[in-house]
C-alpha positions in Angstrom: 0.0 0.0 0.0 1.6 3.2 -1.1 -0.4 5.4 1.2 -1.6 3.8 4.4 -3.9 6.7 5.5 -7.7 6.0 5.4 -9.7 9.1 5.9 -12.6 8.6 8.4 -15.5 10.3 6.7 -17.5 10.9 9.8 -19.8 13.5 8.3 -23.6 13.3 8.4 -24.3 14.8 5.0 -23.5 12.6 2.0 -22.7 15.4 -0.4 -20.3 17.0 2.1 -18.6 13.6 2.7 -18.2 12.9 -1.0 -16.9 16.5 -1.7 -14.3 16.1 1.1 -13.2 12.7 -0.3 -12.8 14.2 -3.8 -10.7 17.0 -2.4 -8.2 14.9 -0.5 -8.1 11.7 -2.6 -4.6 12.4 -3.9 -3.2 12.4 -0.4 -5.0 9.4 1.3 -5.0 5.7 0.4 -8.6 4.9 1.3 -11.9 6.0 2.9 -13.4 4.7 6.1 -17.2 4.7 6.5 -18.4 4.2 10.0 -21.6 3.2 11.7 -23.1 6.7 11.7 -22.6 7.1 7.9 -23.9 3.6 7.2 -27.0 4.1 9.2 -27.7 7.4 7.6 -27.0 6.5 4.0 -26.9 2.7 3.7 -25.7 0.9 0.6 -26.5 3.9 -1.6 -24.1 6.1 0.4 -21.3 3.5 0.1 -21.8 3.3 -3.7 -21.7 7.1 -3.9 -18.4 7.3 -2.0 -17.0 4.4 -3.9 -17.2 6.6 -7.1 -14.3 8.6 -5.7 -12.2 5.7 -6.7 -10.5 4.7 -3.4 -10.7 1.5 -1.4 -13.6 1.5 1.1 -13.2 0.4 4.7 -16.6 -0.4 6.3 -16.1 0.1 10.0 -19.3 -1.6 11.1 -17.9 -3.4 14.2 -20.3 -6.3 13.8 -21.0 -8.2 17.0 -23.7 -10.7 17.3 -24.3 -14.5 17.2 -22.2 -16.2 14.5 -25.1 -16.8 12.1 -26.2 -13.2 12.2 -22.8 -11.8 11.6 -22.2 -14.2 8.7 -25.5 -13.1 7.2 -24.5 -9.5 7.5 -21.1 -10.2 5.9 -22.9 -11.9 3.0 -25.3 -8.9 2.7 -22.5 -6.4 2.1 -20.7 -8.5 -0.6 -22.2 -6.3 -3.3 -20.4 -3.2 -1.8 -17.0 -4.9 -2.3 -15.4 -3.4 0.8 -11.6 -3.7 1.1 -11.9 -3.9 4.9 -14.7 -4.8 7.4 -14.6 -4.7 11.2 -16.1 -7.1 13.7 -15.6 -7.2 17.5 -13.0 -9.7 18.7 -15.1 -10.1 21.9 -17.7 -11.8 19.8 -15.7 -15.0 20.2 -13.9 -17.5 18.0 -16.9 -19.0 16.3 -18.2 -15.6 15.3 -14.8 -14.6 13.9 -14.5 -17.8 11.9 -18.0 -17.4 10.4 -17.4 -13.8 9.6 -14.2 -14.6 7.6 -15.9 -17.6 5.9 -18.8 -15.3 4.8 -16.7 -12.4 3.7 -15.9 -11.6 0.1 -12.8 -13.0 -1.5 -11.1 -9.6 -1.6 -12.3 -8.3 1.8 -10.1 -8.2 4.8 -11.9 -9.0 8.1 -10.3 -7.3 11.1 -11.3 -7.6 14.7 -11.6 -4.6 17.0 -9.8 -5.4 20.2 -10.3 -2.4 22.5 -11.8 1.0 21.5 -9.3 3.8 21.6 -11.8 5.8 23.7 -11.4 3.4 26.6 -8.7 3.1 29.3 -7.9 0.7 32.2 -10.6 2.2 34.4 -13.2 1.6 31.7 -12.1 -2.0 31.4 -12.5 -2.5 35.2 -16.0 -1.1 35.1 -17.0 -3.8 32.6 -15.5 -6.6 34.7 -12.3 -7.1 32.7 -9.2 -7.5 34.7 -5.7 -6.3 33.7 -4.3 -3.5 31.6 -5.4 -2.4 28.1 -2.2 -4.0 26.9 -3.1 -7.4 28.4 -6.6 -7.3 27.0 -5.5 -6.4 23.5 -2.9 -9.1 23.5 -5.5 -11.7 24.6 -7.8 -10.7 21.8 -5.0 -10.5 19.3 -4.2 -14.1 20.0 -7.9 -15.1 19.6 -8.2 -13.2 16.3 -5.1 -14.9 15.0 -6.3 -18.4 16.0 -9.6 -17.7 14.3 -8.1 -17.3 10.9 -9.2 -13.7 10.2 -6.9 -11.1 8.6 -5.9 -8.9 11.5 -7.0 -6.6 14.3 -7.8 -3.0 15.2 -5.8 -1.7 18.1 -4.4 1.6 19.4 -0.9 2.8 18.4 0.2 2.0 21.9 -0.3 -1.7 21.4 0.5 -2.2 17.7 4.2 -2.9 18.2 3.5 -5.7 20.6 0.7 -7.1 18.5 2.9 -7.0 15.4 5.6 -8.9 17.3 3.0 -11.5 18.3 1.5 -11.8 14.9 4.2 -11.3 12.3 2.0 -11.4 9.1 -1.1 -9.8 10.6 -3.0 -6.8 9.2 -3.1 -4.0 11.7 -5.5 -1.1 11.6 -4.7 1.8 14.0 -7.3 4.5 14.7 -7.2 7.4 17.2 -4.1 8.9 15.6 -3.2 12.5 16.1 -0.4 14.5 14.4 2.1 16.1 16.8 0.4 19.0 18.5 -3.2 18.0 17.8 -5.9 17.8 20.4 -6.7 14.2 21.5 -10.5 14.9 21.7 -12.4 11.9 23.0 -9.4 9.5 22.4 -7.5 8.3 25.4 -4.7 6.2 23.9 -3.2 8.1 21.0 0.1 8.2 19.1 1.3 10.1 15.9 0.7 8.5 12.5 4.4 8.1 11.9 4.9 6.3 15.3 2.1 3.9 14.5 3.5 3.2 11.0 7.0 2.6 12.3 5.5 0.2 14.9 3.9 -2.0 12.3 0.5 -0.4 11.4 -0.9 -1.5 8.0 -3.6 1.1 7.9 -3.7 4.5 9.7 -7.3 5.8 10.3 -7.4 9.6 10.6 -10.5 11.7 10.8 -10.9 15.0 12.5 -7.3 16.2 12.0 -8.1 16.2 8.3 -11.8 16.6 8.1 -12.1 19.4 10.6 -8.9 21.2 9.6 -9.2 24.7 8.1 -7.5 23.3 5.0 -8.2 19.5 4.8 -6.1 19.1 1.7 -3.0 20.7 3.3 -3.7 18.7 6.5 -3.7 15.5 4.5 -0.6 16.5 2.6 1.2 17.3 5.8 0.4 13.9 7.4 1.4 12.1 4.2 4.8 13.9 4.2 5.5 12.6 7.8 5.2 9.0 6.6 
């Protein structure tokens, strides 16, 4: 992949999202469409964004019984996504069925721990140990299930890459040096994540909400 940056198009208006994608497409490698976008615009919206000509990452974070997740994966075949997310905490059977039902050219990656969570949040949900411990456990589960890779924060990607040499690692919650963290709790710079083994760098607000999104995307690209 020549440019690992996937722009998170977290915009409620389809026309605005498509216009932004067109503006920055020369400086990003793909486009990430999340749950908010998909619920608002559905398959039609995905088709519209796909016209920009970049790979599509459907960040749907599927998490249900294995049969339901497999059915959802089959339902999005027509959209031909490059990447789709499921939750690692759905268990091995769910992960296996998700991969079996995915399109031939779709990478299935498992979300380990949201970058908006920290150790205190884990404890409140009854999970013992540090975020690192939790991510490593779920990385092992994802690897054993036969899917393509995981989603983790930049703080864990080096260890995950060491544990899973040929895994595909998606890192969100990235912030260029000097940027505000916002609602993210475990952040690193795009360059740091890339150096530590990230395959895809998901970047949203530092580009989409910048005064000049094109220049912001170009500046990030130059750091890589």
